[in-house]
C-alpha positions as protocol buffer text, in pm:
chain_id: "A"
residue {
  index: 1
  type: MET
  ca { x: 14038 y: 5640 z: 10145 }
}
residue {
  index: 2
  type: ASP
  ca { x: 13877 y: 5575 z: 9791 }
}
residue {
  index: 3
  type: LEU
  ca { x: 13500 y: 5601 z: 9859 }
}
residue {
  index: 4
  type: ASN
  ca { x: 13438 y: 5467 z: 9502 }
}
residue {
  index: 5
  type: ASN
  ca { x: 13542 y: 5117 z: 9653 }
}
residue {
  index: 6
  type: ILE
  ca { x: 13206 y: 4969 z: 9804 }
}
residue {
  index: 7
  type: ILE
  ca { x: 13390 y: 4829 z: 10108 }
}
residue {
  index: 8
  type: ASN
  ca { x: 13559 y: 5162 z: 10187 }
}
residue {
  index: 9
  type: LEU
  ca { x: 13241 y: 5333 z: 10144 }
}
residue {
  index: 10
  type: LEU
  ca { x: 13043 y: 5108 z: 10375 }
}
residue {
  index: 11
  type: LYS
  ca { x: 13329 y: 5140 z: 10636 }
}
residue {
  index: 12
  type: ALA
  ca { x: 13300 y: 5522 z: 10614 }
}
residue {
  index: 13
  type: ILE
  ca { x: 12925 y: 5506 z: 10650 }
}
residue {
  index: 14
  type: ASP
  ca { x: 12948 y: 5277 z: 10941 }
}
residue {
  index: 15
  type: LYS
  ca { x: 13188 y: 5517 z: 11114 }
}
residue {
  index: 16
  type: ARG
  ca { x: 13005 y: 5846 z: 11035 }
}
residue {
  index: 17
  type: HIS
  ca { x: 12661 y: 5789 z: 10892 }
}
residue {
  index: 18
  type: GLN
  ca { x: 12566 y: 6153 z: 10951 }
}
residue {
  index: 19
  type: MET
  ca { x: 12795 y: 6245 z: 10646 }
}
residue {
  index: 20
  type: PHE
  ca { x: 12566 y: 6054 z: 10417 }
}
residue {
  index: 21
  type: PHE
  ca { x: 12206 y: 6053 z: 10579 }
}
residue {
  index: 22
  type: SER
  ca { x: 12043 y: 6166 z: 10880 }
}
residue {
  index: 23
  type: GLU
  ca { x: 11918 y: 5854 z: 11058 }
}
residue {
  index: 24
  type: LYS
  ca { x: 12041 y: 5504 z: 11103 }
}
residue {
  index: 25
  type: LEU
  ca { x: 11758 y: 5330 z: 10908 }
}
residue {
  index: 26
  type: ILE
  ca { x: 11797 y: 5043 z: 10662 }
}
residue {
  index: 27
  type: SER
  ca { x: 11586 y: 5233 z: 10409 }
}
residue {
  index: 28
  type: HIS
  ca { x: 11810 y: 5543 z: 10416 }
}
residue {
  index: 29
  type: LEU
  ca { x: 12114 y: 5319 z: 10376 }
}
residue {
  index: 30
  type: MET
  ca { x: 11972 y: 5139 z: 10077 }
}
residue {
  index: 31
  type: ARG
  ca { x: 11827 y: 5455 z: 9893 }
}
residue {
  index: 32
  type: PHE
  ca { x: 12169 y: 5621 z: 9943 }
}
residue {
  index: 33
  type: LEU
  ca { x: 12340 y: 5304 z: 9789 }
}
residue {
  index: 34
  type: ASP
  ca { x: 12071 y: 5308 z: 9501 }
}
residue {
  index: 35
  type: GLY
  ca { x: 12192 y: 5664 z: 9438 }
}
residue {
  index: 36
  type: PHE
  ca { x: 12560 y: 5577 z: 9460 }
}
residue {
  index: 37
  type: TYR
  ca { x: 12523 y: 5301 z: 9194 }
}
residue {
  index: 38
  type: PHE
  ca { x: 12295 y: 5504 z: 8981 }
}
residue {
  index: 39
  type: CYS
  ca { x: 12570 y: 5769 z: 8969 }
}
residue {
  index: 40
  type: LYS
  ca { x: 12836 y: 5508 z: 8900 }
}
residue {
  index: 41
  type: ASN
  ca { x: 12638 y: 5359 z: 8615 }
}
residue {
  index: 42
  type: LEU
  ca { x: 12566 y: 5714 z: 8473 }
}
residue {
  index: 43
  type: ASN
  ca { x: 12927 y: 5783 z: 8481 }
}
residue {
  index: 44
  type: LYS
  ca { x: 13021 y: 5434 z: 8358 }
}
residue {
  index: 45
  type: THR
  ca { x: 13249 y: 5359 z: 8680 }
}
residue {
  index: 46
  type: TYR
  ca { x: 13033 y: 5059 z: 8805 }
}
residue {
  index: 47
  type: ASN
  ca { x: 13265 y: 4764 z: 8797 }
}
residue {
  index: 48
  type: GLU
  ca { x: 13267 y: 4379 z: 8854 }
}
residue {
  index: 49
  type: SER
  ca { x: 13430 y: 4399 z: 9195 }
}
residue {
  index: 50
  type: ASP
  ca { x: 13115 y: 4585 z: 9331 }
}
residue {
  index: 51
  type: GLU
  ca { x: 12874 y: 4312 z: 9183 }
}
residue {
  index: 52
  type: ASN
  ca { x: 13105 y: 4046 z: 9310 }
}
residue {
  index: 53
  type: PHE
  ca { x: 13102 y: 4192 z: 9666 }
}
residue {
  index: 54
  type: TRP
  ca { x: 12724 y: 4211 z: 9673 }
}
residue {
  index: 55
  type: ASN
  ca { x: 12678 y: 3866 z: 9549 }
}
residue {
  index: 56
  type: ARG
  ca { x: 12919 y: 3720 z: 9801 }
}
residue {
  index: 57
  type: PHE
  ca { x: 12780 y: 3945 z: 10088 }
}
residue {
  index: 58
  type: ASN
  ca { x: 12415 y: 3850 z: 10004 }
}
residue {
  index: 59
  type: LYS
  ca { x: 12501 y: 3476 z: 10009 }
}
residue {
  index: 60
  type: TYR
  ca { x: 12691 y: 3528 z: 10332 }
}
residue {
  index: 61
  type: VAL
  ca { x: 12399 y: 3693 z: 10498 }
}
residue {
  index: 62
  type: PHE
  ca { x: 12139 y: 3441 z: 10365 }
}
residue {
  index: 63
  type: SER
  ca { x: 12351 y: 3151 z: 10458 }
}
residue {
  index: 64
  type: ARG
  ca { x: 12415 y: 3306 z: 10804 }
}
residue {
  index: 65
  type: TYR
  ca { x: 12034 y: 3288 z: 10874 }
}
residue {
  index: 66
  type: ASN
  ca { x: 12006 y: 2939 z: 10700 }
}
residue {
  index: 67
  type: GLN
  ca { x: 11791 y: 3091 z: 10430 }
}
residue {
  index: 68
  type: ILE
  ca { x: 11780 y: 2924 z: 10094 }
}
residue {
  index: 69
  type: ASN
  ca { x: 11524 y: 3135 z: 9931 }
}
residue {
  index: 70
  type: GLU
  ca { x: 11710 y: 3455 z: 9811 }
}
residue {
  index: 71
  type: LYS
  ca { x: 11432 y: 3606 z: 9636 }
}
residue {
  index: 72
  type: LEU
  ca { x: 11402 y: 3890 z: 9881 }
}
residue {
  index: 73
  type: SER
  ca { x: 11636 y: 4187 z: 9860 }
}
residue {
  index: 74
  type: LEU
  ca { x: 11888 y: 4219 z: 10136 }
}
residue {
  index: 75
  type: GLU
  ca { x: 11677 y: 4511 z: 10273 }
}
residue {
  index: 76
  type: GLN
  ca { x: 11361 y: 4299 z: 10267 }
}
residue {
  index: 77
  type: PHE
  ca { x: 11514 y: 4009 z: 10419 }
}
residue {
  index: 78
  type: LEU
  ca { x: 11668 y: 4215 z: 10705 }
}
residue {
  index: 79
  type: LEU
  ca { x: 11329 y: 4394 z: 10768 }
}
residue {
  index: 80
  type: SER
  ca { x: 11143 y: 4062 z: 10780 }
}
residue {
  index: 81
  type: GLU
  ca { x: 11400 y: 3928 z: 11017 }
}
residue {
  index: 82
  type: PHE
  ca { x: 11446 y: 4205 z: 11257 }
}
residue {
  index: 83
  type: LYS
  ca { x: 11111 y: 4392 z: 11220 }
}
residue {
  index: 84
  type: ASP
  ca { x: 11260 y: 4733 z: 11281 }
}
residue {
  index: 85
  type: GLU
  ca { x: 11440 y: 4977 z: 11045 }
}
residue {
  index: 86
  type: ARG
  ca { x: 11698 y: 5086 z: 11307 }
}
residue {
  index: 87
  type: LEU
  ca { x: 11786 y: 4727 z: 11420 }
}
residue {
  index: 88
  type: ALA
  ca { x: 11802 y: 4610 z: 11052 }
}
residue {
  index: 89
  type: TYR
  ca { x: 12046 y: 4889 z: 11001 }
}
residue {
  index: 90
  type: GLU
  ca { x: 12261 y: 4777 z: 11280 }
}
residue {
  index: 91
  type: LYS
  ca { x: 12248 y: 4414 z: 11176 }
}
residue {
  index: 92
  type: PHE
  ca { x: 12345 y: 4505 z: 10839 }
}
residue {
  index: 93
  type: PHE
  ca { x: 12675 y: 4660 z: 10974 }
}
residue {
  index: 94
  type: GLU
  ca { x: 12732 y: 4388 z: 11217 }
}
residue {
  index: 95
  type: LEU
  ca { x: 12693 y: 4136 z: 10933 }
}
residue {
  index: 96
  type: PHE
  ca { x: 12926 y: 4359 z: 10699 }
}
residue {
  index: 97
  type: ASN
  ca { x: 13184 y: 4381 z: 10959 }
}
residue {
  index: 98
  type: GLU
  ca { x: 13187 y: 3998 z: 11020 }
}
residue {
  index: 99
  type: PHE
  ca { x: 13194 y: 3934 z: 10637 }
}
residue {
  index: 100
  type: ASN
  ca { x: 13473 y: 4205 z: 10579 }
}
residue {
  index: 101
  type: GLY
  ca { x: 13682 y: 4040 z: 10840 }
}
residue {
  index: 102
  type: LYS
  ca { x: 13653 y: 3712 z: 10639 }
}
residue {
  index: 103
  type: ILE
  ca { x: 13738 y: 3851 z: 10297 }
}
residue {
  index: 104
  type: ASP
  ca { x: 14080 y: 3927 z: 10151 }
}
residue {
  index: 105
  type: ALA
  ca { x: 14003 y: 4252 z: 9966 }
}
residue {
  index: 106
  type: PRO
  ca { x: 14219 y: 4557 z: 9906 }
}
residue {
  index: 107
  type: SER
  ca { x: 14100 y: 4852 z: 10096 }
}
residue {
  index: 108
  type: ASN
  ca { x: 14297 y: 5110 z: 9890 }
}
residue {
  index: 109
  type: GLU
  ca { x: 14361 y: 5345 z: 10193 }
}
């Protein structure tokens, strides 16, 4: 499984978060992803498919909750909507799995 692919990475995190961070908190997930993208940018391996995924996923999440104001980050939105870091984390992956079931993306497994 290619963990350089954001979809595969998120699937792996969803399956075994302990390999990546200690607690199922939305802030831990987002800081891990910040580091992941920092490293990809540093190594010049960031690609348009990552950006395309996040643009489409963010639109999916905001439209799923009938939000037209996308000025909040995904993390801020989930925390404002669910008021709890653990619940926001769970909802993130619930939404990711819904979204992933609707997209046609290669998994490179």
